C-alpha positions as a printed Julia matrix, in Angstrom:
123×3 Matrix{Float64}:
 251.91  74.73   -80.97
 249.99  75.84   -83.6
 246.67  77.1    -83.42
 244.21  77.11   -87.03
 240.83  79.05   -87.05
 239.25  78.26   -89.69
 235.84  80.55   -91.21
 233.84  81.42   -94.38
 232.04  78.19   -94.28
 228.68  78.06   -94.9
 225.14  76.98   -97.81
 225.14  78.01  -101.69
 224.22  77.34  -104.61
 226.01  75.36  -107.22
 228.17  78.37  -109.85
 228.49  80.7   -106.35
 231.74  81.56  -104.91
 233.3   81.35  -101.64
 236.18  82.49   -99.21
 237.15  80.52   -96.52
 239.89  82.23   -94.18
 242.12  79.57   -91.66
 244.02  82.08   -89.0
 246.5   80.57   -87.02
 247.95  81.85   -83.71
 250.87  79.98   -81.27
 253.43  80.11   -84.22
 255.7   81.14   -86.39
 253.23  81.13   -89.13
 255.5   82.21   -91.87
 257.93  79.13   -92.3
 255.16  77.03   -92.4
 253.37  75.68   -95.42
 250.07  75.77   -95.73
 247.38  73.68   -97.09
 243.46  73.09   -97.38
 241.97  69.45   -96.92
 238.13  68.32   -97.04
 236.79  65.37   -96.18
 232.55  64.29   -97.25
 230.42  62.16   -95.51
 231.24  58.37   -96.07
 235.17  59.46   -98.14
 238.15  59.83   -97.09
 240.1   63.45   -95.77
 241.26  64.7    -99.37
 244.03  67.1   -100.98
 242.59  70.74  -102.13
 246.06  72.91  -102.08
 248.52  73.91  -100.51
 251.03  76.8   -100.65
 254.64  77.32   -99.38
 255.83  79.06   -96.83
 259.13  80.63   -99.13
 257.75  81.08  -102.47
 254.19  80.88  -101.65
 254.06  77.91  -104.44
 251.01  76.6   -104.85
 249.92  73.21  -105.59
 245.81  72.37  -106.91
 244.13  68.63  -106.5
 242.9   68.65  -110.21
 238.87  68.49  -109.13
 240.32  72.1   -108.21
 242.2   72.73  -110.37
 241.33  76.54  -112.09
 238.78  76.56  -110.02
 239.95  77.59  -106.5
 242.93  79.53  -105.98
 245.0   79.43  -102.17
 246.7   82.39  -101.02
 248.34  83.45   -97.97
 248.81  86.84   -95.61
 252.2   86.66   -93.73
 251.22  89.72   -92.2
 248.39  88.22   -90.85
 249.23  84.94   -90.09
 246.21  83.8    -92.63
 245.87  81.63   -95.24
 242.84  81.67   -97.8
 240.9   79.39   -99.77
 238.76  80.92  -103.14
 236.76  79.12  -104.33
 234.9   79.69  -107.52
 231.78  77.78  -109.8
 231.07  76.15  -106.95
 229.84  72.11  -107.58
 227.69  69.98  -105.21
 230.84  67.68  -105.35
 232.48  70.1   -103.47
 229.87  69.99  -100.13
 233.03  68.64   -97.62
 234.12  70.12   -94.34
 237.39  72.28   -95.27
 240.25  72.07   -92.92
 243.42  74.32   -93.16
 246.5   72.53   -92.03
 250.27  73.28   -91.17
 253.62  71.78   -91.41
 257.03  72.4    -91.16
 258.54  69.56   -93.86
 256.86  66.72   -95.9
 254.95  66.56   -98.9
 251.99  68.53   -99.45
 250.45  66.51  -100.3
 249.96  63.76   -97.89
 247.86  64.23   -94.54
 249.99  63.09   -92.33
 252.53  65.13   -92.79
 250.77  67.87   -91.07
 250.94  68.95   -87.13
 248.71  71.43   -87.14
 245.33  71.14   -88.04
 241.67  73.35   -87.47
 238.26  72.17   -86.68
 236.74  72.16   -90.21
 234.12  74.28   -91.92
 231.42  73.27   -93.39
 230.56  73.75   -97.21
 226.92  72.61   -99.03
 226.93  73.67  -102.03
 223.1   73.15  -103.12
 222.56  72.0   -107.07
């Protein structure tokens, strides 16, 4: 079993930056592709970014491309999401997730999830 704990959320103003962290335990972190998803009130959970376990290849949703950066430190069992130029529409609960095999943009393919961290961007 892999446990994931997100941190770093908060209330910021439009244009500000925020860095989310997700600490993993209980498994071999380096074997997992890691992803970030978000869910706004009344909306479905949506893919934000993912990073593979081997080549550290990254993928981004169009809505965040050029503003968000996903990275990982296998030595620290941690994945990050650097969020720049935040917008009110980025307001959501952000979830960290992990999978061994699957499609990086499909939430149902992820095996493990964190509890989420709230990000609120005021205009």
